[in-house]
C-alpha positions in Angstrom: 165.3 -25.8 146.1 163.0 -26.7 143.4 161.1 -29.9 144.5 161.7 -32.5 141.7 159.0 -34.2 140.1 159.4 -38.0 139.8 157.1 -38.3 136.8 159.8 -36.5 134.6 162.7 -38.1 136.1 161.4 -41.6 135.4 160.3 -40.6 131.8 163.5 -39.3 130.9 165.1 -42.6 132.4 162.6 -44.7 130.1 163.4 -42.4 127.0 167.1 -42.6 127.8 167.2 -46.4 128.1 164.9 -46.8 125.0 167.7 -44.7 123.3 170.3 -46.6 124.2 168.7 -50.0 123.6 167.8 -49.3 120.3 171.2 -48.2 119.5 172.3 -51.6 120.7 169.8 -53.4 118.3 170.4 -51.0 115.1 174.3 -51.4 115.2 173.8 -55.5 115.9 171.2 -55.4 112.8 173.9 -53.8 110.6 176.3 -56.6 111.0 174.5 -59.0 108.9 174.5 -58.8 105.1 171.4 -60.4 103.2 172.1 -62.9 100.3 169.1 -62.6 97.2 166.8 -65.1 98.6 166.9 -63.4 102.3 169.5 -65.7 104.1 172.2 -63.9 106.3 176.0 -64.5 104.9 176.9 -65.8 108.0 174.2 -68.8 107.7 174.8 -69.2 103.8 176.8 -72.3 103.0 177.9 -72.8 99.3 178.0 -76.8 100.3 176.0 -79.1 102.2 176.9 -82.5 103.2 174.0 -85.3 103.2 173.2 -84.7 106.8 172.8 -80.6 106.2 171.0 -81.1 103.3 168.5 -83.8 104.7 167.5 -80.9 107.1 167.4 -78.5 104.9 164.7 -80.1 102.9 162.9 -81.7 105.8 163.4 -85.4 104.7 165.4 -88.1 106.0 169.3 -88.7 105.1 168.0 -92.2 103.6 165.4 -90.1 101.3 168.6 -88.1 100.0 170.5 -91.2 99.6 167.8 -93.0 97.5 167.4 -89.6 95.6 170.8 -89.9 94.3 171.3 -93.5 93.8 167.7 -93.4 92.1 169.5 -90.9 89.2 172.5 -92.4 89.1 171.1 -95.8 88.3 168.7 -94.2 85.7 171.8 -92.5 84.3 173.7 -95.9 84.4 170.7 -97.8 83.0 169.6 -95.9 80.2 172.6 -93.4 79.5 170.7 -90.2 79.8 168.7 -88.6 82.3 166.2 -86.2 81.2 165.7 -83.6 84.0 168.3 -81.6 86.2 170.5 -84.3 88.3 170.4 -83.8 92.0 173.2 -81.4 92.6 176.3 -83.5 94.1 180.1 -83.7 93.7 182.2 -86.5 95.4 185.7 -86.0 97.3 186.9 -89.4 98.1 184.1 -91.1 100.0 182.4 -88.1 101.0 179.2 -86.3 99.1 178.8 -82.4 98.9 175.6 -80.8 97.5 175.6 -77.3 96.3 173.2 -75.2 97.8 172.8 -72.8 94.8 172.2 -75.7 93.0 170.0 -77.7 95.0 167.6 -74.5 94.9 167.4 -75.0 91.6 167.0 -78.8 91.4 164.1 -78.4 93.9 162.7 -75.9 91.4 162.6 -78.1 88.7 161.7 -81.4 90.2 158.6 -79.6 91.8 157.7 -78.3 88.7 157.8 -81.8 86.7 156.4 -83.5 89.5 159.4 -86.3 89.8 158.7 -89.1 92.2 161.4 -91.4 93.4 
């Protein structure tokens, strides 16, 4: 009977295990479809709450509400608002923010250096 080479057996085992692991990784990564901005479809939300918006922008909920009330006050006072308004809409007393429009608002607000 031939003598088994231990290093060949270990090498074969490691190679087989790495092929199985890479197959699992590849199959799991194929489940995620990415949006244009690189976020996962499963993570994408078309609408966010005030709390989610604050987390997304890395500011407090109070600061989000201040932006909204500041723009609404300006619109009521002058009758116009010169730049893109914070993208909200209300359902009853709940406020929702459009994720796509928020990105546009953020670009314009930073370009114009708007202060609240």
